N, C-alpha and C positions, 0 to 999 in steps of 0.2 A: 377738620376746623375746631378750633376752640377759643374758649374765653378764659381770661386767669383774673381773679379778684382775689387780694390779698391784703392783710392786716395784721398788726399784732395780737390784738384780743381775737376772742372767739367770735365768731358771726351770728350775729341775733336771728331774730324770725325775719327780717326785712332786711336785704343788703341794697345801698344803691346803684343804680344803673344808669344807661345812656338813655339818649333821647326814644320818648315813648313810641311815637308812629315810626321812626326807624327801626326799634328793636320789634316791634311787632311784625314788621315786613320781613327781616330777618328771620325770624322763629317760623314765619311760613313758607319759608324757601327750602329747598330740598336740601341745601348744605347748612343747615342751621347747626351752630357748634354746639359741642360740649362746654361743660363749664368745669373748671376747676377752682377750688376754694381754698386757700392757703392761710395757715396761721403760722407765724413764725417769731422766734426769741431773737429781737434785734443785738442785745449784747453776746449771746452766744453764736449770733448769725447761723441759727438753725432752724430747720422746719420742725413746728410742734403737731400741725395737723395739717393734713391736704386730704382733701375729698373731691370725686369727681361726680357731676351729676351727668348722667349720660343725655345725649339731646333727645333722646325720646320721652324725657321727662320734662326738659327746657321746653315749655308749650306756655301759650298765651294765656291759660288760665291762670298762671301763678306770677302775672306781671300787674304790677299795680301803676296806674297812672298817678303821676303826682299833681299837685297845683302848679298853674302856670307861673313863672318867676315874674315879681312884680315890675310897673312901669318905670321904677326906678332902678330894677338891676340892669346890669351891663347887657344880658341878653333877656330883656324884657318879651314876656309872653313864651320865653322856651318851656316846654312840658319835658321833665323826666319821666324817670321810672324807676321802681323798686321790683327786687326778684323777691318773692313771698316765699322764703324757704319752708316754712313751715305748712305750706299746701302739699309740700311734696314729700312723698311717702319715704320711709326710712331706707326702705329698697331703691330709692333713688338716688339715695348719698353715700355712694361706695368711697371707703375710708382706704386710702392708699398709706397712709402714714398717720399714724393714731400714738397720741402722747410722746411723739419724737423716736418713736419704731415702726419702721418699714414693715408691712405686711405681707407675707408669703405672696410671691406672683401668682401662685394658683388658686388661693382665696379670692384675690381681686378678681381673676379672669373668670372664676365660677360665680361671682356675684354678678357681673358684667352681662354674662350669658344668660342667667335667669330671668331678666327682663327684656332679653333683645326681642322677644316677640313683639314688645309694642311698637317696635322702628316700623312695622307693616301696617300700623293701624292709621286711620284718619286722626287730626286733632281733635275732631269734635269725639270720636270713640275713645280716643287717649284721656280725655278730660274725664268723662265718667269712670274708665278703669282708674287712672290715679286715684281719685276721689274714694273709689268702694277700696281700693289698695290701703289708702290712709286710714280710713276708718277700722278696716280688719288690722291693722297693725296697732292702731292707738287702743285695743282692748288688751294690748300687753301681753298676748299668750298664745302659743302655738295652736290651741285646740280651741275652735268655737263655734256656736250656733249661729243658724240662718236668725233665730230670735234676737242674738245679742247683737247682728248688722242691722237688722230691722228698726234697732233703736236708733240710729241714723238717720231714720226716714225724715225727720224734719229738717235735720241739717242739709240733707244731700236735696231736698225740696226747696230749701233758700237758695241753694246754688243753682239749682235747675229749675225756676218758678214756671218754667212752659211746661215742664214735665208732670202730667197729672197722674201716672201710674209710677209712683218712685218704689213701691215693693216688688212690682213685678220686674223692674229695670235693674234691681239691685241682684235679684234672682240670675238674671240674665247676665250680669257681670260677673257674679261667682262662678256660674257654668262656664265661662269664657275663659276666667283664671285658672279653673280647674282643669279644662280642656289643653291649656298652655302650660300645664305643670306647676304652677305658682302654687296653687294650694291643692289637696285632694279631698276627696268626698270619703267619711268616714262612715256615717249610715245617715239615714233620712236627717235632715237639716243638721246636720253634724260635719264640720269640716275641721283640716289641720293644715297649719302652714307649713310648705316644703322648706325644709332647711337646706 
C-alpha cells in the first residue's frame, strides 16, 4: 500500500496530511503505507523529483497534530496532521527521480534493502533507531566517533524525556545499527556509515 503527495515546488520540512487520529491508527496497522513524494513541472508535464519513504520510516513520531479547526469552519473541531520530513533520516528518503533524471533501478533497490531490517522492529524501537540514524547522518560525514553522537544527548533526551540513560541508549542503538550492517565498527569509539 502507498500514499502519494505531489506539488509543484519542493517539499519543505512539513507536509500537510489527513485527519490526525485516523492517520495514527493507519500507521499503527500492519499494512501502513509507503509514502511517495513527487515534485513536478506543470509546464513541461514532467516529474522533477520523486522519492519514496519506506513504511518502516513512516511512524507516529514523524506526525504532528495540528490545532482543531475553528468553530466557524465548515468542519469545526476537525484535527489534521503534518508529516515532519525533517525528522526522517536521509536514508529514509530514497530518490527515484532526481532533478528530472530517473535513477538506476539497482541503486534504488540497494538503498531500499539497506534499511529493510527496520521493518521487523516495534514502532517504539524504530523511533529510537531513526532518531539516532538522523543524528549520525546530520554529522555530514561517513566516519564519526561515539563522542560526536554523544553530542546529541540533550536533543535525544528532549525527544525521550522518560529515558534517564541516554548515552547507554545511544551506544545500544549504534551496536544494533552495526549488527544490521547500516554502520561498521572501525576501532574503539569510531564508526563508519556503510555505503
